[in-house]
N, C-alpha and C positions, 0 to 999 in steps of 0.2 A: 125339480118338481116343488113349485110352493106346495107347503099342507093345506088341506082343506081346512077352514075356519068353521067354527063349532061354537055352541054357548061357553060363554065366558062367567066369571065370579060374579057376584050381584053389585050393584053399581053404591058406593059409598052415597052415605046419607047426607044430605043438604049441610053444609057447614063441618062436617069431617075434617079431622087434622088427614091430610093427603099429599103424596110426593109423587112429582113427574110426571104431570097433565090435570086437565080438567075432568072435575065428576062425570060419568057421559048419563046422558038423558036415560031412563028406563026404558027396555025396549027389548026386541026378540034378542035373542044371542046370535053372537057372529059377528055385531059391528066390528069396526076398525078399529085398533089400538087409538086415543086421543092424539091428535098431531099438536104437536107443541105451537105456539105463534112465534112468527119470525122472531128473532131476538135484535135488540136494537143496536145500531152500529156505535160503537166508541169513537168519540173523536180523539183523533192522535195528539199524544202530549206528556208532558211529565208531573208525575199525582204521587202524594207519597201512599206509603202500599195501604191503607187503611179506606183509601179511597175506589179500591179494585174490589170489583164483584166476580169472584171465579170459586167454583169448585173445584178439589182434587189438586190442590197447587203443589207446582213440584220445583224444586231450584236446581240448578245444573251450577253449578261454580266453576268456571272455563279459567282454567290457568293461565293460558296463553294470554289470553285478551285481561285479565284479571276484571273479568265480568261476570255479574250473575245474570242469569236467564231464568225467567218466571212462567210458567206454560203450566196449562193445566186443563179442565172440560172447555173446550170451545176451540182450543189450539191457539188463541190469542197470547203471542207471545211478549215480555217485556222484560228492559235490560235495564240494570242498575251496577253503582260502582260501589254504594254504600249501604245496601239492603232497604233505605228508607225511601228513597226516591227512584220512582220506577218510570221509564220513556217506553210509550208504546201505546198500541199495539201494534205488531208487525205480523205481517202475512208469511209465513214459513212453508206452508204445504201445499203442494204439487201433487194432484191426484188424476192427472188426465190419463184418462184410458182404464180406467177403473172400476167396480160395481162401487166404491167408495166415493166418488167424484160427486162434488156438491154435498155431499152428509155432511152432519155434524159427530165430531168427534169427541167423545169423553178419556177424560184422566189422561191426557198426553202427557208423556215425560222422554227425559234426553239420555242417552246415557252414551260415552267415549267407550268404544272397545275396538284393539287392532286399528288404531290410528282413523276411524270414522265414525261421526255422531250419528247414533240410532235413536230415531222416534218411535215409542211405542205408543200406540192409540187405540182406542176402541171405537168402530164404527158399526151402525146398523140399520139394517133396511127393514122396514116395518110393511112394508108392502110384498114382503116374500117371507112368510111364516115358516117355519120348518116342523112345528107341532103342534097340534090343539090338544089340550089338556082339558077332555069336558068338564064344563062348569069352573072354569078355573081360569084359563089364559090362551089366547093365540100366541106361541112364543115366535117372537120374528127372530131375525138372522141378527147376532151379534158377533163380531168376532174382533181379538187383537191383533194387528196388523204390524210390521216394522216397517220404516219407512229409513232413508239412509241420507246423508249428506257429508259434503265436506269439511263444514264449518258450523258451528252452533247456530248460525244465521241461516240456514239451510240454502236451497230451495229445498225441501225433504222429499223423495219423491221413493213410491215404492219400492221395496230391498225386490221382490218378486214382483214384476211388471204385469202378468196375466188378468185377464179383466176377473174371471173368477175365483183366483186364487182366495184359500185358506189357510192362516198357520196351523191353527187347530181343527179337531174332528168338526165337517161342516153341519152336523145334527146336534153339536152342543152349544148351548147359550153361554159364549164367553166374554166377561169385560175385565177390565181391570189389571190386565197381564203387565207385569215389571220384570226384568231380566236379573239374572244372580247368577254369580261364577264360582264353582265349588270344585277343586281338584281337576283342572282344566277343559271342566266342560260347563257352558253357558248352558243356562235354564231359565225357562219363559213360567214363572208363578203367577197363577191367575185365578179367578172366580168363577167358578161353574153356579150359573145364576139358580139362586132360590126359586126364581118366578116359573122355572122347568121344572127343578126336581125338590121341590118345598122345603128342604132343609139345605140350606145353600154350603158348597165345599169351597176350600184351598186347594188348587190341585197345580201339578210339576209337568212340567214336561221337557227333555232334554233335545236340546237345537243341535244342529249340523254344524261345524265350525265356520263355514259360512254366514249361517242364522237364515238359511233358505227355509227350511225345512225341518220339523220335527222326525227324530231319529225312532223315539217310541211313543206309545199310545199314554195318557195323561195318566197319574198315578194320584191319587186323594192325598192330602196332608191333615187336613183335618176336617169337622162339618160345624157350622155355625151354633148349634145347640150342645155344645161340648163345653161352651165358654156359658159359665155361671151370670155372668151380665147381660148376654145375647137374649134378649125377650121376642117371642113368638108375635108378629106383628098384630094379629087379633086382638090378643089379650092386651095391646097396650094402645087399641083404639086406632092403629094406622092403617090407611086404604095406600093403594101403590098405583099408579095411571087411572087412577077415580074407581078403582075395584078393592073390595074387600077379600084379598087374598091371604089365606094361612099360611105362615112360613117361617124361616129363621135365615137372616140376611149375614151373605160374607161382600167386604166390599174392600178393594183399596189393598192388597198386601203391599211390604216392604220388608226386605232382609236388612239385618244388621247384626254385626258382633259387638258384644262391650270389651273394653279392654281387656277382660278376663279370658276372652277367647267364647263367650257363652253367644251363642248364635239364637237370634230372636225376629221374631214376625210383627212388626207393625201391623194392625186389620181393623176394621171397622163395621158395626151391626147397630144395632139399635136396641135401646133400652129404655132405662124407667124415662129419662129427659129426654126422647128421641135420639138423634145421631148419637153414637159414640165413640170412642176411640179406644180398641185395647191392644194388650200384648199377648202374642205366646211364645214360648221358650222349646229349644229343642233339646231333650236331656243326652242324646248322641251327639252333638253336636254337629250335624249333619243333617240336608233337606229333607234327609228321608224319618227322621224323627228316632222314636217316638215325641210325639208336640204336648207340652203341658199348657193350660190355659192359665192366666192369673185370676184371682176370684172377682177381682172389681177392674172396672174398667179404667185404663190412664187416666181420660178425660171425657165424662159424661155428660156433659152439659152441653147437647146438641152440638159437638163439636167431632171432626175426624177426617179421615182419609189424610192421616197425616206422612210424612219422610223425615230423614234425617239429613244435614248436609253440611258440611265446617265452611266455617269463612278460608278467608285467603290468611289469617294467621292462626288457625289451626283449633279455633274454638266451634265446639258442635253445637249446633240448631237444629231445632224441631219446630216444621211448617205443618199445619193444618188448616180446616175452613172451620168459621164458626159461622152459626148464627142467631140475632135475638128474635125470640118468637117464629114472624112468621117472614121477618125480614129475608134481605137477601144474604147467601152466603160470603164473606172475605176471610182473605187468610189472616193468617195472626202467627208470628213467632213466638217463640218460648225457650227459654235456658234448660238443660237439661244436666243429668249426669249419669255417665256410662264408665263409671269406675271399678263398680261393682259388677255383680251376675243379674243384675236388674236394671233396667233405664228405671232412671227417677225423675219425674217431669221438677221444675224449679218454679221461677217466677217468669213473668211476661218479658220478652226481649227488650232492653231498652236502648234504643239507636244511639 
């Protein structure tokens, strides 16, 4: 049963910085969240990386075909042999018979586990609110789900095809899930949205061997406000979905280990220069932590939601999105050094 809608946070000021939709006209509380205009269709072709507009980029290097697969928010898939020129977009997602059919996918990524390819992505239904937080937000359904295919070209179909299925708790606003394996257990690491809980968190939940269900309720890893570089949204003049909602953001987790075995997590929030890429490290070497935040963002210039991948010749690279001023988000690839206990950002990758 959908939650009853109620009064939301006040609208952003005209001309105020704003992420995620138009600023709503002032009026009585309880309006629907702003609806994004339809995204323009992208013409199929082969283009250089810097001509692709994409948030939350993720690269899967497929050893079998020696092909790099690029996917992100929107679910548009591109393929490349050299990381410079990319062919696409391809349509690879089939959600027929589920509540997600026809809805936008955010932060899509591809993983290879046990001989099959899994697509983790977040779908939302703004027509089905799960909670009203008075004078703040009508919290919509957001869930990271798993799709499966026999090849990275898809088609990716729901791993659990039941119409109403949600992998996480149905009353949680969950986004940006990723997969991570430790000691024989596959975990989904995900964001519990700040729009629902004010101080956003990173959480994990263990999954069954076949990845079809969680085997325990989520555990919180850390809160956004623990990072010195993460800023409270109203304090830096940022509106979200056209509204002045206070809070701290967590986004885009990805787990990694340095060459010394140090366990880290890439994650993003908002900082002094809008979007920012940060890193946290586990002092125990386990997902269970405790986790310590770096003092400064790894890259704080309106860049973020990054991930690490290796080229077919073994070189470690870092891809994230970056936006100039109010321009579109575009993927960038950077060199990094993971030879020590901490990840070090180097120079822009030269093709």
